Structure formats: structure tokens, C-alpha cells
N, C-alpha and C positions, 0 to 999 in steps of 0.2 A: 517716448511712449508715455501717454497719460496714465494716471492711476487707474482710471476706468478701463482703459485698454488692457493694461497689465492684468487687472483682476479678471477680465473677460477671457483672456487667452491662457491664464495659469489653470483654468478649470479643465480637468480631463474631459475630452469629448466622448469617451466611452466609460460608462460606469457599470462594470460587471456585478458590483455589489447589489445592484437593484434586484437581481434575480437570485440573491442569496439571503436576503434580509430576514425572512421568516421560514418556519418549518414548512408551511403550506406552499409558499412559492418555490422553495427548493424541491419539494416533492413533485410539484407541477411540471417543472422543467427537467426533471432527472432523466438523463439519456439512458440509463441502465436501471433495470428494475429487478428486484428479487421477488419471486412468487413461490409460495410454499409448494405448489404443484410441481415445480421444477426440482424439488429436493428429493434426494434419495438417501435414506438412513441405512448404514450398514448394521447388521445384527449378527452376533456370534451365537450359534445354536449348539447345544450339547445334549447328550443323552440324559434320561432320567426325568424326574418330575419335581416341580417346585424347587428348582435349584437356581440360585442367583449368585454367581461368584464374581467379585469385583476384579477388574483388570487394573493393576496398580499404576501402570504407565498411562492409562487413558481414563482420567477422572470422570465419573458419571456413567461409565460403560461397564457391561457385565457380560459374562458368558451365561446364557439363559437356556434353561430346558424348554422343550417345545411349548408346553402350556404357557409359560411366562413370555416366551417370544411372541406368541399369538396375542397375549394381552398387551404387550408393548406395541406391536403392529397396530392393534385397534386404537390404542391411544394416539399413535402418530397419525393415523388416518383421520381421527377426529379433529386434530390440529390442522389438517389440510396437507400434510406431507404427501408427496405424490407416490412414493414407492419405498419399499425396503429391499435391501440387497443382502442375501443370506449366505453365510459362510458356516460350514459344518465342522464340528470337532468330534470325531468318533472316539469311542473308548479303545478300539483296536485298529492297528495299522498294519499294512503288509507292503511288499515290494511293488505291487501293481496298483495300489491305492483302490482296492476293490470296494471299499466302503462308499466311494463316490457314487456308485450306481446301485447301492443298496436301497430297495424301496421302503425298507423299514429304518433307514438311516436318519439322522437328525434333520437334514435339509428336506428330504422328501416328506417326512412327517410334518415338518414345520410349514411347508407350503400348503398342505391340505388344511392344517389347523388355522393358518392365517386367512385363507380364503373363506373359511367358515365364519371367522370372527370379524373380518373386515372385507366383505365381498368386493367392494369398489377399489380397494387398494392394489396398485400394481406390484407384483411380486417378481423380483429378480433373483435368479439363482447363479451364483458364481460357479464356473465350471473350471476346475484345476485339480491336479492330483496332489499338490504339495501338502495339503492338510491330512491327506489319507495315506500317504506313502511313509514307510518306516525310515527312509533315507531323506525325506524332506524336499526332494526335487519336484518339479512340476510335470515331469514326464517320467516314464520308466527308464531304467538304466541298463546299459549294455557295457561291454568292455571298453568301448570308445566313449562312454559318457552317457548323456541323456540321448535316448533313441527317438528322434523326432517322429519318424513315420510309424514306428510301432506304437507310439502313444496315441495317435489320432483315433483309432477305433475305440479306445478306452474313453477318451474325452467325449466322443460322439455317443457312446453308451450312457455316460453320466447325463448328458444333455437330454436324451430321450427319457430317461428316468424322471428328471425334473419336470419336463413337459408333461409327462403322463401324470404327475402329481398335481399339476395345475399351474406351474409357473408360466407367467405371461412373457417373461424375458429370460433368455439364456445368455449369459455373460462369460465367455471364455477368457481367462486371464493368464493362461499358461505360456503364451508366446511361442508355441510351436508353429512352424511354417505349415500352411495349409489346413489349419484346424477349422477355420470358418467354413470352408468348402465341405470338409468331412462332416461337420455338424449340421450344415444346411441340408446336405444329402440325406443324412440319417433322420432328421426331423421330418423332411418331406416324405421320405419312404414310410415312416411311422404314422403319417397322417396329420402331422403338426405343421402344415404349410403356413399357418397364420401366426406362428410364434416368432417374436422379434429376437433378433441377435444383436446384442450390444457388444462389439469386440473391443477388448483391451488392445487396441491396435498399436498404440504407442506407449509402451510401458518400459520405463527406464530402470536400469539397475540402480538402485537408489539407497542412500543412507537413511532415508526417511521412512523405511518400512519396519523399523525395529520394534515399536510397540505392537504392531499388528502380528509380527511373528511371535512375540510373547503371547498375545491373546489366542492365536490359532495353533500354537505349538508346531510351527512350520519352518523353522530354521533348518537349512541343510545340515546334515551330519558331517559332510565333507565337501570341500570346494565351495563354489558360489554359482550364481545364476547369470554371470556376465556373458557366457557363451550364447544365451538365447534371449536375454532381456537387452534393451537398447543401451548404447553407450552415450553418456551425457553430452559429449561435444556435438552430436549429429542432429541436424534439423532436416536436411534434404532426405535422409533416410527415413525420418518420421513420415514425411509426405508419401514416400514410396510404400511404407507399410500400411498407411491409411487407405491409400488408393487400392492396394492389393486386396485388403480385406473387403472393401466395398465391392470390388469386382468378383470376389468369392461369395458375396451374398449378405454381407453385414448391412444391418438397417441403421445402425448408429455406430460411430467410432469414438473411442475414449483416449484421452491423454492422462497419464499418471506418472508421477505426482503432479500437483498443481502449481503451487507458487514458484518453485524453482524453474518452471517451464512455460511461463506465460506467453513467451515468444513462440513456442511450439504450438500452443493452443491457437494462437492467431494464425500461424502459417497453415495448420491443418484445416482451420475454418475456412480459409481462403482457397483451399485446394480441393475440397470435396463438397458435394451437394447434399449430403446426408447430415442429420444433426450431430453435433459434437458434444460429448459428455467430458467432464473433467472430474478427477477424484482428488479431493483435498485429503491427503493420506494421514495415517496415524501419527507419523512423526511431526507433521505440520501441526496437528491438533495438540499434541503433547508439548511441543515447543511453546506455543502460545499460552497454554496453562502454566507451564513452568515459569515463564516470565511474569505472568500475572500473579502467581503465588509469591513472588519476590517483590511485588509492588512495582515492577518496572513498566508495565503497560496495563491499560484498561482492557480487560478481556472482552467485554461486550463490544467496545469500539473496534478492537482488532478483529474480532469475529466478523463483524459487519463489513469492515473495510476490505478484508481479504476475500470474502465471499463476493462482494461487488467486483473486485479486481478480476476474479476468475470468470465471472459473467462478462465483464467488459472486454476481456481478452477474446471472447467469442464462443464460450461455452453455452449451449442451450440447457444443459442438465448438469446439476451440481451434486456430486456424491460427497457427503460430508458428515463428520461425527458431530457437527453442530446442528444437525437438521432439526432436532426438537426445539433447541433454544431459539433458532432463527424463526421457526414457525410460530413460537409463542410470541416473540417480539413483533412479528408482522402484524399481529392483531392489535398492537399498541401503537397509536399514531406517533408517539414520542420516539419510538424506535427508528423512525426515519431520520432522526437527528442525532444518531449515536456517534457519528464521526465528527468530532468537534476540533476546532483549531487549537 
């Protein structure tokens, strides 16, 4: 073989690097996009006024009184964030979690305040009893444990309370069987046929919820939630749960947590015809911060890469504690190049 022929055939016929050469080219051919409108920012709302209490395990996040939650929501809306997801932390708790349907409770009041401060922002209200019960479980207790069926009307009552306050989206996270049907029926009967239900259809019993439980004060006093949250090894069960909730009236289904369950996000996306949301939970957020604090990773790059991974797996909606930071960086063209070799 001549030197000319050797040089000709030693050149690779395909040069993928041509489409990676500049920021602009990479952005142009990106197969997965992050858009601020697809982001949902969780907020923890407490009673009182002008209160901002740091959450130690979640850097940059706070328990906020209603007035400050409304201000934060308006700031997020100005950045283009699509929605906020509200969790309430009442002063008083009881065995039934009655604070969850209190029209003067922190979530109901925050919904009204946020709608006044940011009328176009979509407001999600988490529906669960765990933050409101003195035992910390997601449903009420009986001698046999968490009483699934007795909990349904209480969850439905909370959902109607939040809809009445102005919530656009009702998001049941309790994992009680049949709760989507119960909530849909209650909303329809109360005249809220247009309210969206985003079901935490696939919520795994996870080690990654620790910082959230600190923030919300929702750790069970006894036992755990494995009898009603999903078991990590199961994927086909996730598909059954998602399909069941869609059949009961869910408009969107959610997978939670995110990164440990990317395969589940994809499986659910392929199995249902409704949008799929994914929750990058508190432990995922805290883990990235802890590694960055030690200088082990670049936080911005890790934030971007993990967010893209969740979208790439099939999620249309991303619930994340990074929502503010992502939205800020989306306005910066250089942010498109955060993931570096």
C-alpha cells in the first residue's frame, strides 16, 4: 500500500467531533433540552410572618412563612420557573392530620398569596398527611397499621381545600391505593373538574428522603413506610401503579426519586400516554452539595448533567431543588456548556 493510500484510509470516515466543536453547534444539535417552564420548585411553608429558617441539610433552602413564600414564588416566576410545589409545616399536629384541610393553614394561605403575587405561576399543592400527623405516617393509623381506606376521605378533603384556595395542581404523595379516584371524585363534586391531578404514582421507599423529612418534620415516630411505598427492586410494579392512577383520573404521573430510578422513568414513559414528572429529591440535592463542598465535583456541572439525565430518561416535568439555579443559568448562553470533558 502506498503512503498516499495509507494516509487516505487511516482517516476516520465519521467525525462526530464536528458537531461538538463549539457551544453554538452543541446547542443546535442537542437532543434533550432544559426549559425553565418545565421546572417545579418545592417550597416549605410555615406559619407566622417574616420567618425564614435555614434547612441545614439543604443549602440555600428555607422554611418560609406565607409572606416570604409568596415573594420567593414571584421571584421564581420572574426567572421563568413553571411552577412551585407547596409543602406545609403546621404548628400543631394530631392523629388525623386535620391541619391538612385547614383553610387557614400554611398551604391554603400560601396558595392564595402566591396567586396574588404571581398570577401566571402554576401552583401545585402536595396532598399527604405525614406533615400533619403526630405519628408521621401518610395515612391515619388503626390497630393493623396505616388504614388505607379510612385515609382516602381525609386526603380528598385536603385536596378540595387546596383547590378552593386556588391551587392549579393537586399532587397526592401518600401512596394510598385508590386515592386518585377518591380525590378526582371529590374535586368534581365540589366543582373543580378542571383541576389537574399529578399523582406520585411511583414513589419508592428511599434512603434519599432524609433531608426532606428534616425540613418537613415528617419522620415516622415508629415503623417505616415500606408497606405502602414501593420496593426498589420492582419495575413492572411501577408500570402497574402508573397505569392504575391514569385509569383513576391522574393527568400526570410522577416517579420519585430520580437518579436511582432512571430506568423506571423510561419504563413509565413508554407505558403511559400522559406526561411523566420526575422528582430529584432532597437527598440527591444534598449529596451533590456535599461532594461539591469537599471539592470532589463541580456543582454547576453536576446539577446540569443530572437534570439533563432526568429529562433524557423521559420526564416532561422536573421537580428539583435546583430550579432557581437552573433557571438563572438558562438565561446565560455559556450555561449550555457546563458539562465539560
